[in-house]
TIKEMI-960652 format. One line per 10 residues: number of its first residue (from 1); their letters; for each residue x, y, z of N, C-alpha, C. Coordinates in pm, whole numbers, plus 50000, padded with zeros to 5 digits. Layout:
% residues N
NUM	a	X Y Z X Y Z X Y Z  ...
END
This chain:
% residues 158
1	mllkkhknks	50077 49875 49977 50028 50015 50022 50072 50140 49980  50061 50237 49927 50086 50343 49937 50022 50443 50027  50117 50536 50029 50019 50664 50103 50110 50766 50013  49994 50859 49948 50006 50939 49868 49934 51063 49941  49965 51161 49905 49928 51301 49981 49911 51359 49829  49777 51433 49854 49691 51499 49767 49714 51650 49809  49679 51741 49714 49631 51905 49750 49579 51917 49841  49482 51861 49893 49434 51886 50039 49517 51852 50162  49648 51816 50148 49692 51773 50226 49667 51692 50329  49585 51589 50271 49541 51458 50345 49619 51354 50299
11	tklirrqska	49619 51270 50376 49661 51119 50322 49554 51037 50304  49602 50940 50199 49514 50867 50174 49544 50742 50120  49497 50618 50178 49551 50507 50137 49503 50452 49980  49588 50435 49927 49556 50390 49779 49606 50260 49764  49521 50150 49716 49578 50061 49717 49659 50010 49602  49806 49919 49569 49828 49900 49476 49785 49815 49393  49789 49813 49219 49744 49701 49153 49822 49573 49163  49797 49482 49145 49901 49332 49170 49856 49282 49037  49973 49296 48924 49969 49192 48835 50023 49035 48825  50031 48960 48971 50061 48861 49029 49993 48768 49102
21	ftiielmiav	49964 48641 49111 49921 48540 49195 50021 48560 49322  49929 48529 49421 49989 48543 49571 50016 48373 49593  50075 48383 49666 50114 48215 49695 50044 48143 49776  49929 48227 49835 49769 48136 49875 49687 48109 49768  49717 48190 49666 49603 48186 49539 49661 48057 49487  49794 48056 49477 49847 47952 49408 49825 47782 49479  49810 47817 49599 49816 47702 49694 49686 47661 49651  49604 47750 49661 49442 47667 49663 49427 47657 49512  49510 47655 49386 49447 47603 49273 49535 47509 49296  49648 47441 49341 49716 47336 49371 49634 47227 49437
31	ailgvsaaia	49561 47261 49545 49483 47246 49598 49357 47154 49538  49270 47251 49472 49152 47213 49415 49234 47102 49292  49300 47127 49245 49359 47050 49117 49388 46929 49193  49453 46869 49315 49506 46747 49385 49326 46703 49417  49262 46756 49467 49116 46721 49514 49043 46643 49373  49059 46712 49278 48966 46708 49151 49040 46584 49074  49213 46582 49064 49235 46467 49044 49238 46307 49102  49237 46332 49280 49210 46243 49372 49080 46184 49327  48972 46257 49277 48848 46224 49240 48813 46114 49092  48893 46233 49009 48897 46155 48874 48975 46032 48831
41	ipiytqykvk	49089 46045 48886 49176 45917 48858 49104 45790 48883  49048 45734 48982 49016 45601 49021 48845 45614 48932  48797 45686 48904 48722 45681 48810 48733 45640 48633  48820 45695 48617 48885 45696 48493 48932 45545 48495  48995 45470 48605 49082 45366 48596 48973 45260 48602  48835 45258 48701 48767 45173 48689 48685 45137 48512  48677 45288 48493 48637 45296 48352 48706 45214 48247  48850 45221 48246 48915 45170 48189 48919 44974 48183  48856 44971 48294 48879 44799 48331 48729 44777 48272  48636 44857 48280 48507 44799 48207 48481 44802 48086
51	lntaiavkdi	48578 44895 48030 48583 44908 47839 48696 44790 47808  48785 44744 47905 48872 44655 47833 48763 44519 47869  48729 44513 47938 48623 44374 47986 48532 44352 47864  48487 44503 47805 48368 44487 47761 48435 44432 47601  48537 44502 47581 48627 44483 47399 48652 44342 47428  48730 44242 47526 48724 44102 47561 48591 44055 47536  48523 44101 47573 48386 43982 47578 48351 44008 47393  48337 44111 47350 48300 44136 47245 48399 44063 47137  48548 44056 47160 48655 43966 47064 48590 43815 47078  48592 43783 47198 48543 43642 47205 48440 43595 47158
61	vniqvavesy	48251 43661 47156 48221 43660 47100 48238 43634 46895  48296 43707 46906 48329 43719 46727 48410 43606 46726  48500 43610 46763 48598 43445 46763 48500 43337 46754  48392 43331 46837 48305 43213 46916 48204 43195 46726  48180 43299 46703 48072 43298 46576 48182 43239 46458  48316 43302 46464 48396 43206 46374 48401 43093 46372  48430 43047 46526 48468 42893 46536 48326 42799 46517  48188 42828 46572 48068 42805 46524 48025 42822 46351  48075 42889 46283 48071 42919 46142 48138 42781 46069  48254 42750 46158 48361 42691 46089 48336 42533 46096
71	yqakdifpns	48270 42527 46186 48207 42359 46272 48088 42342 46184  48005 42462 46124 47926 42455 46007 47910 42425 45892  48040 42448 45877 48089 42385 45737 48149 42304 45665  48238 42245 45808 48330 42165 45842 48268 42022 45900  48169 42042 45981 48124 41932 46101 48238 41889 46170  48287 42000 46213 48451 41957 46311 48479 42108 46358  48515 42072 46442 48604 42261 46563 48717 42262 46455  48751 42392 46482 48919 42418 46439 49004 42364 46563  49129 42337 46498 49235 42270 46602 49293 42396 46690  49288 42532 46628 49359 42637 46612 49258 42763 46569
81	ltnvnmnlll	49316 42880 46642 49243 43012 46605 49344 43038 46434  49414 42944 46414 49466 42999 46274 49358 42956 46161  49277 42818 46184 49205 42753 46084 49077 42905 46088  49063 42997 46156 48976 43062 46159 48982 43205 46163  49114 43259 46126 49205 43348 46056 49172 43426 46200  49194 43385 46290 49168 43497 46425 49314 43492 46498  49421 43387 46452 49519 43382 46572 49566 43490 46563  49566 43616 46483 49657 43744 46487 49615 43849 46639  49452 43813 46627 49397 43927 46725 49414 43870 46861  49434 44027 46915 49494 44012 47067 49417 44084 47121
91	dpwgapyeyl	49396 44041 47321 49299 44117 47396 49340 44216 47439  49235 44310 47520 49296 44460 47493 49432 44467 47598  49467 44354 47665 49627 44394 47718 49723 44302 47652  49685 44301 47527 49856 44279 47428 49861 44107 47401  49770 44037 47489 49811 43911 47489 49679 43803 47382  49770 43695 47322 49651 43670 47239 49542 43544 47325  49429 43568 47256 49306 43479 47305 49356 43382 47322  49317 43236 47424 49335 43129 47423 49237 43010 47378  49263 42925 47278 49158 42851 47235 49248 42714 47248  49114 42611 47276 49173 42464 47280 49028 42383 47249
101	nldgapigqv	49086 42310 47125 48975 42224 47118 49006 42105 47179  48851 42055 47234 48858 41957 47376 48805 41833 47338  48851 41787 47211 48810 41698 47117 48966 41620 47141  48980 41531 47204 49124 41502 47200 49236 41575 47273  49218 41653 47367 49257 41768 47418 49344 41688 47568  49480 41723 47572 49522 41669 47670 49465 41648 47807  49438 41580 47893 49359 41609 48016 49400 41766 48096  49539 41767 48101 49572 41850 48193 49554 41978 48173  49561 41998 48023 49488 42146 47949 49329 42190 47968  49273 42115 47982 49113 42097 48033 49089 42206 48138
111	rkdqalvpin	49059 42335 48153 49014 42386 48250 48890 42335 48323  48906 42335 48440 48822 42298 48512 48756 42402 48611  48642 42352 48666 48561 42428 48810 48617 42416 48897  48560 42454 49043 48616 42361 49143 48574 42219 49200  48474 42180 49169 48456 42071 49167 48494 41977 49043  48608 42025 48966 48669 41918 48844 48598 41877 48771  48500 41979 48726 48424 41927 48606 48472 42074 48517  48491 41960 48333 48520 42074 48277 48452 42219 48275  48512 42326 48228 48405 42440 48230 48312 42434 48092  48367 42375 47961 48325 42391 47841 48294 42225 47781
121	sdydlyskgp	48244 42225 47704 48214 42067 47612 48323 42035 47526  48297 42134 47430 48311 42133 47252 48474 42200 47254  48504 42341 47303 48620 42375 47298 48630 42488 47415  48745 42547 47440 48762 42640 47538 48819 42759 47474  48753 42871 47537 48782 43019 47443 48799 43107 47563  48933 43195 47585 48893 43286 47685 49022 43374 47670  49049 43479 47754 49147 43544 47729 49211 43563 47886  49329 43549 47910 49345 43521 48017 49395 43655 48097  49347 43794 48024 49294 43909 48162 49429 43994 48183  49412 44080 48229 49561 44179 48252 49658 44136 48325
131	dgasvaplta	49597 44034 48426 49739 43941 48470 49812 43823 48373  49773 43824 48278 49848 43718 48210 49840 43585 48259  49740 43545 48351 49753 43414 48434 49597 43366 48396  49626 43225 48381 49506 43150 48409 49547 43000 48422  49515 42934 48511 49560 42779 48603 49426 42700 48586  49478 42582 48561 49354 42449 48561 49401 42372 48672  49307 42317 48777 49177 42402 48767 49124 42512 48809  49038 42558 48792 48992 42717 48849 48925 42651 48976  48923 42763 49071 48877 42820 49183 48713 42845 49153  48631 42843 49255 48493 42927 49235 48495 43072 49251
141	awragmtlyg	48621 43103 49258 48585 43247 49307 48534 43370 49206  48553 43288 49047 48551 43352 48918 48367 43380 48932  48273 43295 48967 48140 43294 48976 48117 43420 49089  48166 43439 49178 48179 43579 49240 48167 43677 49199  48296 43661 49082 48318 43808 48986 48432 43874 49084  48519 43776 49123 48640 43843 49207 48762 43851 49112  48732 43821 48989 48865 43798 48907 48818 43845 48762  48905 43927 48671 48865 43970 48558 48809 43872 48455  48843 43719 48500 48800 43642 48386 48667 43577 48427  48613 43615 48566 48510 43608 48631 48431 43684 48551
151	eimaalle	48413 43776 48521 48343 43921 48489 48341 43879 48326  48451 43808 48242 48402 43810 48157 48328 43677 48074  48305 43576 48172 48285 43487 48185 48111 43490 48226  48089 43576 48322 47947 43622 48356 47923 43689 48270  47989 43769 48185 47918 43834 48066 47864 43757 47957  47924 43626 47923 47922 43564 47839 47773 43463 47852  47821 43436 47976 47685 43358 48054 47526 43419 48049  47539 43552 48040 47401 43648 48044 47345 43593 47922
END
């Protein structure tokens, strides 16, 4: 603030115009940005998980249509995704989709549920998800939707 004398010899306080932000104003702006980011980042992460799951379900359905079309044309399921030109398709996490023709498949490769009953009867088609892991036998946890694989399977079963 400046003290300035006028003609009438009285002193008057005149406020100086500031062209810069104060440190308090900057701290408030940073705090608002931090709170906004703390709210937005988890929402965006959850959205990405749901989006990747939906893409994987769509891809699996498309592969399933190709496999079923192959079966209708040749009366046998393909031995691999190469037979239906889907071998280059990657899941949203960058890994190839897994396909196993269960006709004559080795026992150890057939995925089973907790009761050790095979999950599928003709062929097995799935994505390993973001962690890239799938084991046989599976546990019943997928039914409760505790893993991404469970979310994909639940969406396919609906």
